C-alpha positions as YAML, in Angstrom:
chain: A
units: angstrom
residues:
- id: 1
  name: MET
  ca: [90.36, 130.01, 87.00]
- id: 2
  name: ALA
  ca: [92.53, 132.08, 89.36]
- id: 3
  name: ASP
  ca: [96.08, 132.56, 88.07]
- id: 4
  name: ARG
  ca: [97.73, 132.05, 91.47]
- id: 5
  name: LEU
  ca: [96.82, 130.37, 94.72]
- id: 6
  name: ASP
  ca: [97.11, 131.83, 98.20]
- id: 7
  name: PHE
  ca: [97.64, 128.85, 100.49]
- id: 8
  name: SER
  ca: [96.79, 130.78, 103.65]
- id: 9
  name: GLY
  ca: [93.46, 129.58, 105.03]
- id: 10
  name: MET
  ca: [93.16, 126.72, 102.53]
- id: 11
  name: THR
  ca: [92.81, 123.12, 103.70]
- id: 12
  name: ALA
  ca: [95.41, 120.79, 102.20]
- id: 13
  name: VAL
  ca: [95.00, 117.01, 102.12]
- id: 14
  name: ILE
  ca: [98.25, 115.02, 101.96]
- id: 15
  name: THR
  ca: [98.65, 111.25, 101.74]
- id: 16
  name: GLY
  ca: [101.94, 109.67, 102.74]
- id: 17
  name: ALA
  ca: [102.43, 112.58, 105.14]
- id: 18
  name: GLY
  ca: [104.41, 110.61, 107.71]
- id: 19
  name: SER
  ca: [107.81, 111.05, 106.08]
- id: 20
  name: GLY
  ca: [109.74, 112.31, 103.08]
- id: 21
  name: ILE
  ca: [108.11, 114.70, 100.63]
- id: 22
  name: GLY
  ca: [104.72, 114.37, 102.33]
- id: 23
  name: ALA
  ca: [106.04, 115.49, 105.71]
- id: 24
  name: ALA
  ca: [108.00, 118.33, 104.09]
- id: 25
  name: LEU
  ca: [104.91, 119.50, 102.21]
- id: 26
  name: ALA
  ca: [102.94, 119.49, 105.46]
- id: 27
  name: LYS
  ca: [105.55, 121.64, 107.22]
- id: 28
  name: ALA
  ca: [105.88, 124.08, 104.31]
- id: 29
  name: LEU
  ca: [102.11, 124.45, 103.92]
- id: 30
  name: ALA
  ca: [101.59, 124.98, 107.66]
- id: 31
  name: ASP
  ca: [104.24, 127.71, 107.52]
- id: 32
  name: ARG
  ca: [102.17, 129.32, 104.77]
- id: 33
  name: GLY
  ca: [99.01, 129.25, 106.88]
- id: 34
  name: ALA
  ca: [97.26, 126.24, 105.33]
- id: 35
  name: HIS
  ca: [95.16, 123.89, 107.44]
- id: 36
  name: LEU
  ca: [96.12, 120.23, 107.10]
- id: 37
  name: ALA
  ca: [94.40, 116.86, 106.79]
- id: 38
  name: LEU
  ca: [97.21, 114.32, 106.89]
- id: 39
  name: SER
  ca: [97.17, 110.58, 106.30]
- id: 40
  name: ASP
  ca: [99.76, 107.84, 106.41]
- id: 41
  name: ILE
  ca: [99.84, 104.10, 106.97]
- id: 42
  name: ARG
  ca: [102.08, 104.66, 110.02]
- id: 43
  name: GLU
  ca: [100.69, 106.49, 113.05]
- id: 44
  name: GLN
  ca: [104.24, 107.04, 114.33]
- id: 45
  name: GLY
  ca: [105.10, 108.89, 111.13]
- id: 46
  name: LEU
  ca: [102.09, 111.18, 111.48]
- id: 47
  name: ASN
  ca: [103.07, 111.97, 115.07]
- id: 48
  name: GLN
  ca: [106.60, 112.80, 113.93]
- id: 49
  name: THR
  ca: [105.26, 115.12, 111.24]
- id: 50
  name: ARG
  ca: [103.18, 116.96, 113.81]
- id: 51
  name: GLU
  ca: [106.30, 117.37, 115.93]
- id: 52
  name: ILE
  ca: [108.19, 118.76, 112.93]
- id: 53
  name: ILE
  ca: [105.43, 121.29, 112.29]
- id: 54
  name: GLY
  ca: [105.50, 122.39, 115.93]
- id: 55
  name: ASP
  ca: [103.23, 124.97, 117.48]
- id: 56
  name: THR
  ca: [100.98, 126.50, 114.87]
- id: 57
  name: PRO
  ca: [97.60, 128.22, 114.73]
- id: 58
  name: VAL
  ca: [96.50, 126.11, 111.75]
- id: 59
  name: ARG
  ca: [94.08, 123.22, 112.20]
- id: 60
  name: ILE
  ca: [95.67, 119.78, 111.78]
- id: 61
  name: THR
  ca: [93.82, 116.47, 111.62]
- id: 62
  name: THR
  ca: [95.31, 113.06, 110.97]
- id: 63
  name: ALA
  ca: [94.11, 109.68, 109.78]
- id: 64
  name: VAL
  ca: [95.95, 106.35, 109.80]
- id: 65
  name: MET
  ca: [95.08, 105.01, 106.37]
- id: 66
  name: ASP
  ca: [96.20, 102.41, 103.87]
- id: 67
  name: VAL
  ca: [95.45, 104.09, 100.54]
- id: 68
  name: ALA
  ca: [95.20, 100.65, 98.92]
- id: 69
  name: ASP
  ca: [92.04, 100.01, 100.96]
- id: 70
  name: LYS
  ca: [89.30, 100.68, 98.41]
- id: 71
  name: ALA
  ca: [86.96, 102.19, 100.99]
- id: 72
  name: ALA
  ca: [89.59, 104.40, 102.64]
- id: 73
  name: PRO
  ca: [89.56, 107.44, 100.31]
- id: 74
  name: THR
  ca: [85.80, 107.93, 100.63]
- id: 75
  name: ALA
  ca: [85.96, 107.61, 104.40]
- id: 76
  name: PHE
  ca: [88.87, 110.07, 104.50]
- id: 77
  name: ALA
  ca: [86.95, 112.57, 102.37]
- id: 78
  name: ASP
  ca: [83.99, 112.30, 104.75]
- id: 79
  name: GLN
  ca: [86.32, 112.92, 107.70]
- id: 80
  name: VAL
  ca: [87.89, 115.96, 106.01]
- id: 81
  name: ARG
  ca: [84.45, 117.36, 105.20]
- id: 82
  name: ALA
  ca: [83.37, 116.92, 108.83]
- id: 83
  name: ASP
  ca: [86.60, 118.26, 110.38]
- id: 84
  name: HIS
  ca: [87.45, 121.07, 107.94]
- id: 85
  name: GLY
  ca: [84.29, 121.78, 105.98]
- id: 86
  name: GLY
  ca: [86.06, 121.06, 102.70]
- id: 87
  name: ALA
  ca: [89.44, 120.98, 100.97]
- id: 88
  name: ALA
  ca: [91.08, 123.14, 98.32]
- id: 89
  name: LEU
  ca: [94.34, 121.21, 97.89]
- id: 90
  name: VAL
  ca: [94.87, 117.46, 97.52]
- id: 91
  name: PHE
  ca: [98.37, 116.02, 97.32]
- id: 92
  name: ASN
  ca: [98.35, 112.37, 96.24]
- id: 93
  name: ASN
  ca: [101.82, 111.63, 97.53]
- id: 94
  name: ALA
  ca: [101.74, 108.14, 99.09]
- id: 95
  name: GLY
  ca: [103.87, 105.63, 97.23]
- id: 96
  name: ILE
  ca: [105.88, 102.43, 97.53]
- id: 97
  name: ALA
  ca: [108.56, 100.72, 95.48]
- id: 98
  name: ILE
  ca: [109.72, 97.19, 94.82]
- id: 99
  name: GLY
  ca: [113.08, 96.00, 93.58]
- id: 100
  name: GLY
  ca: [113.86, 93.40, 90.96]
- id: 101
  name: THR
  ca: [113.29, 92.63, 87.30]
- id: 102
  name: PHE
  ca: [109.80, 91.68, 86.13]
- id: 103
  name: ASP
  ca: [110.44, 87.94, 86.29]
- id: 104
  name: ARG
  ca: [111.49, 88.24, 89.96]
- id: 105
  name: VAL
  ca: [108.49, 90.27, 91.14]
- id: 106
  name: PRO
  ca: [105.53, 88.14, 92.30]
- id: 107
  name: GLU
  ca: [102.15, 89.09, 90.86]
- id: 108
  name: ALA
  ca: [100.80, 90.06, 94.28]
- id: 109
  name: ASP
  ca: [103.69, 92.47, 94.85]
- id: 110
  name: PHE
  ca: [103.30, 93.99, 91.38]
- id: 111
  name: ASP
  ca: [99.58, 94.47, 92.02]
- id: 112
  name: ARG
  ca: [100.27, 96.07, 95.41]
- id: 113
  name: VAL
  ca: [102.50, 98.70, 93.79]
- id: 114
  name: MET
  ca: [99.78, 99.46, 91.24]
- id: 115
  name: GLU
  ca: [97.13, 99.72, 93.98]
- id: 116
  name: VAL
  ca: [99.13, 102.15, 96.15]
- id: 117
  name: ASN
  ca: [100.82, 104.20, 93.43]
- id: 118
  name: PHE
  ca: [98.05, 104.44, 90.84]
- id: 119
  name: HIS
  ca: [94.64, 103.07, 91.77]
- id: 120
  name: ALA
  ca: [94.72, 104.93, 95.11]
- id: 121
  name: VAL
  ca: [95.38, 108.18, 93.21]
- id: 122
  name: VAL
  ca: [92.28, 107.55, 91.10]
- id: 123
  name: ARG
  ca: [90.14, 106.70, 94.13]
- id: 124
  name: MET
  ca: [91.39, 109.71, 96.08]
- id: 125
  name: THR
  ca: [90.60, 111.92, 93.10]
- id: 126
  name: ARG
  ca: [87.12, 110.46, 92.78]
- id: 127
  name: ALA
  ca: [86.46, 110.92, 96.51]
- id: 128
  name: PHE
  ca: [87.83, 114.45, 96.82]
- id: 129
  name: LEU
  ca: [86.88, 116.01, 93.48]
- id: 130
  name: PRO
  ca: [83.45, 117.13, 94.75]
- id: 131
  name: LEU
  ca: [85.17, 118.94, 97.64]
- id: 132
  name: LEU
  ca: [87.61, 120.61, 95.26]
- id: 133
  name: GLN
  ca: [84.81, 121.64, 92.91]
- id: 134
  name: ALA
  ca: [83.01, 123.34, 95.79]
- id: 135
  name: GLU
  ca: [85.95, 125.74, 96.34]
- id: 136
  name: ARG
  ca: [86.53, 129.07, 94.61]
- id: 137
  name: ALA
  ca: [89.94, 127.81, 93.45]
- id: 138
  name: ALA
  ca: [91.41, 124.36, 94.03]
- id: 139
  name: GLN
  ca: [94.32, 122.22, 92.90]
- id: 140
  name: LEU
  ca: [94.81, 118.47, 92.62]
- id: 141
  name: VAL
  ca: [98.50, 117.52, 92.84]
- id: 142
  name: ASN
  ca: [99.51, 114.00, 91.82]
- id: 143
  name: ILE
  ca: [103.04, 112.84, 92.55]
- id: 144
  name: SER
  ca: [104.41, 110.79, 89.68]
- id: 145
  name: SER
  ca: [108.19, 110.30, 89.41]
- id: 146
  name: LEU
  ca: [111.25, 110.65, 87.23]
- id: 147
  name: PHE
  ca: [110.32, 107.04, 86.40]
- id: 148
  name: GLY
  ca: [107.03, 108.33, 85.04]
- id: 149
  name: ILE
  ca: [109.11, 109.94, 82.26]
- id: 150
  name: ILE
  ca: [111.82, 107.32, 81.75]
- id: 151
  name: ALA
  ca: [111.58, 103.60, 82.44]
- id: 152
  name: PRO
  ca: [114.85, 101.97, 83.53]
- id: 153
  name: PRO
  ca: [115.27, 98.21, 83.97]
- id: 154
  name: GLY
  ca: [114.25, 96.81, 87.33]
- id: 155
  name: GLN
  ca: [111.33, 99.25, 87.66]
- id: 156
  name: THR
  ca: [108.51, 97.61, 85.71]
- id: 157
  name: ALA
  ca: [105.90, 97.89, 88.46]
- id: 158
  name: TYR
  ca: [106.96, 101.32, 89.69]
- id: 159
  name: SER
  ca: [107.26, 102.81, 86.20]
- id: 160
  name: ALA
  ca: [103.97, 101.30, 85.09]
- id: 161
  name: ALA
  ca: [102.20, 102.96, 88.01]
- id: 162
  name: LYS
  ca: [103.96, 106.31, 87.68]
- id: 163
  name: PHE
  ca: [103.42, 106.49, 83.90]
- id: 164
  name: ALA
  ca: [99.75, 105.77, 84.63]
- id: 165
  name: VAL
  ca: [99.62, 108.65, 87.13]
- id: 166
  name: ARG
  ca: [101.11, 110.91, 84.48]
- id: 167
  name: GLY
  ca: [98.58, 109.92, 81.82]
- id: 168
  name: PHE
  ca: [95.63, 110.10, 84.20]
- id: 169
  name: SER
  ca: [96.67, 113.54, 85.43]
- id: 170
  name: MET
  ca: [97.23, 114.99, 81.97]
- id: 171
  name: SER
  ca: [93.90, 113.74, 80.64]
- id: 172
  name: LEU
  ca: [92.05, 114.96, 83.74]
- id: 173
  name: ALA
  ca: [93.72, 118.37, 83.42]
- id: 174
  name: HIS
  ca: [92.31, 118.68, 79.91]
- id: 175
  name: GLU
  ca: [88.86, 117.64, 81.12]
- id: 176
  name: LEU
  ca: [88.90, 120.23, 83.94]
- id: 177
  name: GLU
  ca: [90.36, 123.05, 81.86]
- id: 178
  name: GLY
  ca: [88.38, 126.25, 82.36]
- id: 179
  name: THR
  ca: [86.96, 125.13, 85.71]
- id: 180
  name: ASN
  ca: [88.00, 126.13, 89.23]
- id: 181
  name: VAL
  ca: [90.04, 122.91, 89.65]
- id: 182
  name: GLY
  ca: [93.56, 122.70, 88.29]
- id: 183
  name: VAL
  ca: [95.70, 119.58, 88.05]
- id: 184
  name: THR
  ca: [99.45, 119.37, 88.62]
- id: 185
  name: VAL
  ca: [101.57, 116.27, 87.99]
- id: 186
  name: VAL
  ca: [104.93, 116.19, 89.76]
- id: 187
  name: HIS
  ca: [108.02, 114.25, 88.66]
- id: 188
  name: PRO
  ca: [110.57, 114.16, 91.49]
- id: 189
  name: GLY
  ca: [114.06, 112.92, 90.74]
- id: 190
  name: GLY
  ca: [116.41, 111.71, 93.45]
- id: 191
  name: VAL
  ca: [114.86, 112.96, 96.68]
- id: 192
  name: ASN
  ca: [116.26, 111.62, 99.94]
- id: 193
  name: THR
  ca: [113.23, 109.71, 101.21]
- id: 194
  name: ARG
  ca: [112.75, 106.26, 102.72]
- id: 195
  name: ILE
  ca: [111.29, 104.79, 99.51]
- id: 196
  name: ALA
  ca: [114.40, 102.75, 98.62]
- id: 197
  name: GLU
  ca: [114.94, 101.66, 102.21]
- id: 198
  name: ASP
  ca: [111.30, 100.57, 102.55]
- id: 199
  name: ALA
  ca: [111.12, 98.96, 99.11]
- id: 200
  name: LYS
  ca: [110.38, 95.24, 99.12]
- id: 201
  name: LYS
  ca: [113.30, 93.17, 97.84]
- id: 202
  name: PRO
  ca: [113.08, 90.01, 95.68]
- id: 203
  name: ALA
  ca: [112.85, 86.90, 97.82]
- id: 204
  name: ASP
  ca: [115.97, 85.47, 96.17]
- id: 205
  name: ALA
  ca: [118.05, 88.67, 96.47]
- id: 206
  name: THR
  ca: [121.48, 88.16, 98.01]
- id: 207
  name: ASN
  ca: [122.93, 90.38, 100.69]
- id: 208
  name: GLU
  ca: [125.45, 91.62, 98.13]
- id: 209
  name: GLU
  ca: [122.68, 92.60, 95.70]
- id: 210
  name: ILE
  ca: [120.77, 94.44, 98.39]
- id: 211
  name: ALA
  ca: [123.86, 96.29, 99.57]
- id: 212
  name: GLU
  ca: [124.71, 97.30, 95.99]
- id: 213
  name: GLN
  ca: [121.20, 98.62, 95.35]
- id: 214
  name: MET
  ca: [121.14, 100.54, 98.62]
- id: 215
  name: GLU
  ca: [124.47, 102.16, 97.76]
- id: 216
  name: LYS
  ca: [123.12, 103.18, 94.35]
- id: 217
  name: ALA
  ca: [120.07, 104.65, 96.07]
- id: 218
  name: ARG
  ca: [122.27, 106.52, 98.54]
- id: 219
  name: GLN
  ca: [124.18, 108.11, 95.69]
- id: 220
  name: ALA
  ca: [121.06, 108.96, 93.66]
- id: 221
  name: LEU
  ca: [118.62, 110.10, 96.35]
- id: 222
  name: VAL
  ca: [120.31, 113.30, 97.48]
- id: 223
  name: MET
  ca: [117.85, 116.22, 97.41]
- id: 224
  name: PRO
  ca: [116.51, 117.07, 100.89]
- id: 225
  name: PRO
  ca: [112.71, 116.68, 101.03]
- id: 226
  name: PRO
  ca: [112.19, 120.31, 102.19]
- id: 227
  name: ASP
  ca: [113.94, 121.50, 99.02]
- id: 228
  name: ALA
  ca: [111.65, 119.30, 96.92]
- id: 229
  name: ALA
  ca: [108.59, 120.58, 98.77]
- id: 230
  name: GLU
  ca: [109.55, 124.20, 98.10]
- id: 231
  name: ILE
  ca: [109.95, 123.53, 94.38]
- id: 232
  name: ILE
  ca: [106.60, 121.77, 94.25]
- id: 233
  name: LEU
  ca: [104.73, 124.48, 96.14]
- id: 234
  name: ARG
  ca: [106.23, 127.31, 94.07]
- id: 235
  name: HIS
  ca: [104.83, 125.65, 90.95]
- id: 236
  name: VAL
  ca: [101.51, 124.63, 92.51]
- id: 237
  name: GLU
  ca: [101.05, 128.24, 93.63]
- id: 238
  name: LYS
  ca: [101.29, 129.21, 89.95]
- id: 239
  name: ARG
  ca: [98.98, 126.29, 89.06]
- id: 240
  name: ALA
  ca: [101.57, 124.67, 86.78]
- id: 241
  name: ARG
  ca: [100.48, 121.57, 84.90]
- id: 242
  name: ARG
  ca: [103.82, 119.78, 85.33]
- id: 243
  name: VAL
  ca: [106.69, 120.06, 87.82]
- id: 244
  name: LEU
  ca: [110.16, 118.58, 87.39]
- id: 245
  name: VAL
  ca: [112.03, 118.31, 90.68]
- id: 246
  name: GLY
  ca: [115.82, 118.15, 90.52]
- id: 247
  name: ARG
  ca: [118.51, 118.42, 87.87]
- id: 248
  name: ASP
  ca: [118.30, 114.67, 87.24]
- id: 249
  name: ALA
  ca: [114.62, 114.99, 86.34]
- id: 250
  name: HIS
  ca: [115.35, 117.88, 83.97]
- id: 251
  name: MET
  ca: [118.27, 116.03, 82.35]
- id: 252
  name: ALA
  ca: [116.34, 112.79, 81.89]
- id: 253
  name: THR
  ca: [113.39, 114.66, 80.41]
- id: 254
  name: GLN
  ca: [115.66, 116.30, 77.83]
- id: 255
  name: LEU
  ca: [117.28, 112.97, 76.92]
- id: 256
  name: GLU
  ca: [113.92, 111.26, 76.57]
- id: 257
  name: ARG
  ca: [112.70, 114.06, 74.31]
- id: 258
  name: LEU
  ca: [115.81, 113.89, 72.11]
- id: 259
  name: PHE
  ca: [116.17, 110.08, 72.09]
- id: 260
  name: PRO
  ca: [112.74, 108.64, 72.86]
- id: 261
  name: ILE
  ca: [113.82, 105.07, 72.12]
- id: 262
  name: ARG
  ca: [117.53, 104.99, 73.03]
- id: 263
  name: TYR
  ca: [117.63, 107.47, 75.92]
- id: 264
  name: PHE
  ca: [118.75, 104.83, 78.40]
- id: 265
  name: ASP
  ca: [121.86, 104.05, 76.34]
- id: 266
  name: HIS
  ca: [122.80, 107.73, 76.48]
- id: 267
  name: MET
  ca: [122.13, 107.83, 80.23]
- id: 268
  name: LYS
  ca: [124.38, 104.84, 80.83]
- id: 269
  name: SER
  ca: [127.20, 106.39, 78.80]
- id: 270
  name: ARG
  ca: [126.92, 109.64, 80.78]
- id: 271
  name: LEU
  ca: [126.88, 107.82, 84.10]
- id: 272
  name: SER
  ca: [129.91, 105.74, 83.18]
...
């Protein structure tokens, strides 16, 4: 396996590329000379990402896609193969969130989070792995979360999915060790994306509850997405197995390592 990747000339596949980290990754990779195959559930978001990238000699194709559609990853892989001839980088970035404690989250909403945040990652990996294996050097990059390391209250669905992404990625990395395909799992902390704004709220949530949660999100989600994208790409270039994005992710990881059962008590005392 090559020690470092040169993104120039590679084709990078990015889900959730219409905003946030996905859009920032697209811009940063285009600046490095990578061709792009971008997908998002919103066509408007994809158009905005193309505007952000601006004039560029790299090839860019887009697909409006709901990653929870079981047939979508295979169809997207076929499109990428036809349009680009293959792919050397896959960023499984698309994700959604839902607010509320477990007893306030309907089963259908819980299942939707698992479909988008975990099962879609597995299906995308299954669909694109043959393309990655056909390259001289390739990297699969799965976006987990800070909440794939710690599990705070009110995040049962999101944490379940992101812990699953972490476990899947680590096991797959061991299986692919010594091959041309590397696996990176990314744990972003508080990045200023639309995930909190777009998160579905409990049906019985009051306006006061929603306002309080949005204010907490505003205070926590502070890192600009381009900064997060640069951190991710610097580590992917070195083919790192795991990437922590942000001081909050590093701090929480240390607390979880030191206090694997009671870390949340220590976090609350620090925050207060």
